[in-house]
N, C-alpha and C positions, 0 to 999 in steps of 0.2 A: 500571385508572385511566381516568378520563373522557377522551375524545378532545379535548375543549376544553382541559383542563388540560395534556395533552401538547403541544398546539399552542402554548399560552401559554408553557410552559417552553422549547420549541424556539425560538420567536421571541425569547424573552428572552435565551437563551444566544447565539444568532446576533447579536442586536443588541449585546450586551455585547462580543462579539469584534470587531465593527466599530468600536465606540467605542474599545476598547483599541488597535486598529490606527491609527485616526485620531489618537489622542493620542500614543502612544509611538513610532510609526515616525518622525514628523517630529522628535521630541525626540531620537531616537537613543540613548536610554538608558532603563533601567527606574528609575533613580534620579531621578525627576521627581515630587516630592511633590505639586505642584499637580495633576498628572494623576491620581495616586492619590486625592486628595481629591475631585476631580470624579467619578471612577468610583464612589467610596463614596457620595457624596451622591445621585448620579443613581440608582444601583442600589437604595439603600434606599427612596427615594421611589417609584420605579417598582414595585418588588416589593411594598411595602406597599399601594399603590393597587390593584394587580392582585389581591392576596389579599383586600382588602376587597370588590372587585367579585365575586370568586368566591364569597365567603360571603354577600353581601347583595343583589347585583343581577346575577344570571347573564345575563339577557337583554341588559343593557348590555355586559357582558364579551363576549358573542357578537358584538354589533354592532361593538364596537371591534376585535375580532380579524379581522373581515371588512370593515373600513372601506375597504380599498383598492378593493374592487369597487363600493361604493356612492358613492365620492367621485372617480370618474375625472375628471369635468369640473371640479369646483370645487377639486380637490386639487392641481392643477398649480402654482398660485401658492404654496400652502403647501409643496409639495415643493421647489420652487426656493428659497424663502427658507430652508427648513431646511438644504438643502445648502450654501448660502452661509454660514449661521451655523456649521455644522459645520466649514467650511473655515477660518473665523476662529478657532474654538476649537482646531483642530488645527495652526494656524500655530506655527512654532517660536518659543519665547520668546527674546528677545535675551539674550546672555551677561551683559551689564552694563546696568543701568538707572540712569541718573543723574536722579533726580527733582529734585534741587536742584543748580544749578550753583554751585560754590564761587566766592566773591568773590575777585578778585585782591588781592594785598597789596602 
């Protein structure tokens, strides 16, 4: 197997493990359908784009796999905003949500 494909698979599996931890550890349960929906949508879109790049634009896939080395200076803001966004995504949802307050009778 091509080393680039091995690297893509390894990074994909490691990234998915991190997402699962960020979503389900704060939730405290595996029975969190919103988390499973997020994992499904994110993984399908990521895998399909990676496969597309592997088949049609290998140089771009190589650059994306090594982006951390070329984006040291400009990537700090992006990295910080990504971590903050993941923190909001991983926040535990409230037990009850009252979208409409009932009127007193």
